[in-house]
C-alpha positions as CSV (number, residue, x, y, z in Angstrom):
1,M,107.1,146.1,145.1
2,I,107.6,149.0,143.4
3,G,111.2,149.8,142.6
4,H,112.8,153.3,141.8
5,D,111.4,153.5,138.5
6,P,110.2,156.9,137.6
7,R,107.9,155.9,135.2
8,E,106.5,153.2,137.1
9,L,106.4,155.1,140.1
10,A,104.4,157.9,138.0
11,E,101.7,155.1,136.6
12,R,101.3,153.9,140.0
13,E,100.1,157.0,140.8
14,R,97.9,157.8,138.1
15,A,96.3,154.9,138.4
16,A,95.7,155.6,141.9
17,H,94.3,159.0,141.2
18,G,92.4,157.6,138.5
19,M,90.6,154.9,141.2
20,L,90.0,157.6,143.9
21,A,88.3,159.9,141.7
22,T,85.8,157.8,140.0
23,H,85.2,155.7,143.4
24,L,85.2,158.6,145.8
25,E,83.1,161.1,143.1
26,E,80.7,158.5,141.5
27,V,80.1,155.7,144.2
28,V,81.3,156.8,147.8
29,A,79.4,160.6,147.2
30,H,75.8,158.9,146.6
31,E,76.0,156.7,149.7
32,D,73.0,158.2,152.2
33,H,75.5,159.3,155.2
34,I,78.0,161.1,152.8
35,Q,77.3,164.9,152.8
36,A,80.1,165.9,150.3
37,V,82.9,164.6,148.0
38,E,85.1,167.3,146.8
39,Y,88.7,167.4,145.2
40,D,91.3,170.2,145.4
41,P,93.5,169.8,142.3
42,E,96.1,171.9,143.8
43,L,96.5,169.9,146.8
44,R,96.0,166.8,145.6
45,R,93.3,166.1,147.9
46,W,90.0,164.6,148.2
47,Y,87.5,165.9,151.3
48,V,84.8,163.2,152.2
49,R,82.5,164.4,154.6
50,F,79.9,162.4,156.5
51,G,77.5,162.6,159.1
52,C,77.8,161.4,162.4
53,E,75.7,160.6,165.7
54,G,77.7,161.9,167.9
55,R,79.2,165.3,166.1
56,D,77.5,166.7,163.3
57,A,79.7,165.6,160.4
58,T,83.3,164.7,160.2
59,T,85.7,165.2,156.9
60,I,88.4,162.6,155.8
61,Y,91.1,164.4,154.0
62,F,92.7,161.8,151.4
63,D,96.2,163.3,150.1
64,L,97.9,161.3,147.2
65,H,101.5,160.8,147.2
66,Q,104.0,159.3,144.9
67,R,104.1,156.1,146.9
68,T,101.2,156.5,149.6
69,L,97.9,157.7,150.0
70,R,97.5,159.6,153.3
71,Y,94.5,160.1,155.2
72,E,93.5,162.1,158.3
73,V,90.4,162.9,160.3
74,Y,90.6,166.3,162.8
75,F,89.1,164.3,165.9
76,L,89.3,167.2,168.4
77,P,90.9,170.9,169.2
78,D,93.8,171.0,171.5
79,P,92.4,170.1,174.8
80,P,93.0,172.8,177.9
81,D,95.2,171.6,181.0
82,D,96.0,168.5,182.1
83,N,95.5,166.1,179.1
84,L,97.7,163.2,180.6
85,E,94.3,161.5,181.3
86,L,92.9,162.0,177.6
87,Y,96.1,161.3,175.9
88,R,96.4,157.8,178.3
89,F,93.0,157.1,176.7
90,L,94.0,157.8,173.0
91,L,97.0,155.5,173.3
92,Q,95.1,152.5,174.5
93,R,92.7,152.9,171.8
94,N,95.5,152.8,169.4
95,H,96.8,149.4,170.8
96,S,93.6,148.0,169.1
97,L,92.9,150.1,165.9
98,Y,93.5,148.9,162.7
99,G,94.2,151.2,159.9
100,A,94.5,154.6,161.8
101,R,96.0,155.9,165.0
102,F,95.4,158.8,167.3
103,S,98.3,161.4,166.8
104,I,99.0,165.0,168.2
105,G,99.5,167.5,165.0
106,P,101.9,170.1,165.2
107,D,98.9,172.9,166.5
108,G,98.6,170.8,169.6
109,D,94.9,169.2,167.9
110,V,94.2,165.6,168.2
111,Y,93.7,163.7,164.7
112,L,93.0,160.4,163.4
113,T,95.9,159.4,160.5
114,G,96.8,156.4,158.6
115,R,98.8,155.4,155.3
116,V,97.9,153.1,152.9
117,A,100.6,152.1,150.0
118,L,99.6,152.7,146.3
119,E,100.4,148.7,145.7
120,H,97.8,147.7,148.2
121,L,95.3,150.3,147.4
122,T,91.8,149.0,146.0
123,V,88.3,150.1,146.5
124,T,87.9,147.6,148.7
125,E,90.9,148.9,150.9
126,L,89.5,152.4,150.3
127,D,86.1,151.3,151.7
128,R,87.4,150.0,154.8
129,V,89.7,152.9,155.3
130,I,86.5,155.3,155.5
131,G,84.4,152.6,157.6
132,V,87.2,152.3,160.0
133,L,87.7,156.2,160.4
134,Y,83.4,156.6,160.6
135,E,83.5,153.7,163.5
136,I,86.4,155.1,165.0
137,V,84.5,158.8,165.5
138,E,81.3,157.2,166.0
139,T,82.6,154.8,169.1
140,W,85.3,157.2,170.4
141,F,84.6,161.1,169.8
142,Q,81.6,161.8,173.0
143,P,84.2,159.9,175.2
144,A,87.4,161.5,174.5
145,V,85.5,165.0,174.6
146,R,84.0,164.0,178.3
147,L,87.7,163.6,179.0
148,A,88.9,166.6,177.7
149,Y,86.2,169.1,178.6
150,R,85.1,167.7,181.8
151,R,84.9,170.3,184.7
152,R,87.7,170.0,187.0
153,A,87.2,169.8,190.8
154,A,88.6,173.1,192.5
155,P,91.4,172.0,194.9
């Protein structure tokens, strides 16, 4: 387990940065379903955009922190009135999801989020995260849209 030694933490973070840059920019970027991989050095954030069947595209945001890699997908805009059924649906999906969870952001929009400790971050784990997020979006985006934006019967 990583202690509090700043040199050890900095080295772990440098190694994670190198692995992420190499794998995302040189391997993942060349996969058929990947549309773009970009890096913003000011934010220390990678953007991995992939095509979907249920929507035009989805972008995974990977943020490198001192001890973790945080990832996020913008899933759905803040739904209109009466969100209880949608939120129940998403929480029920959370019960069986692995590596990501649905959450409501400060803006009210719905996201898929997760974290992995740098000590557990490997190429295999990174590929698993990308695959899990892709599968969740492909499986649950259209049902969530139907629940969030269906027409309500007039009272």
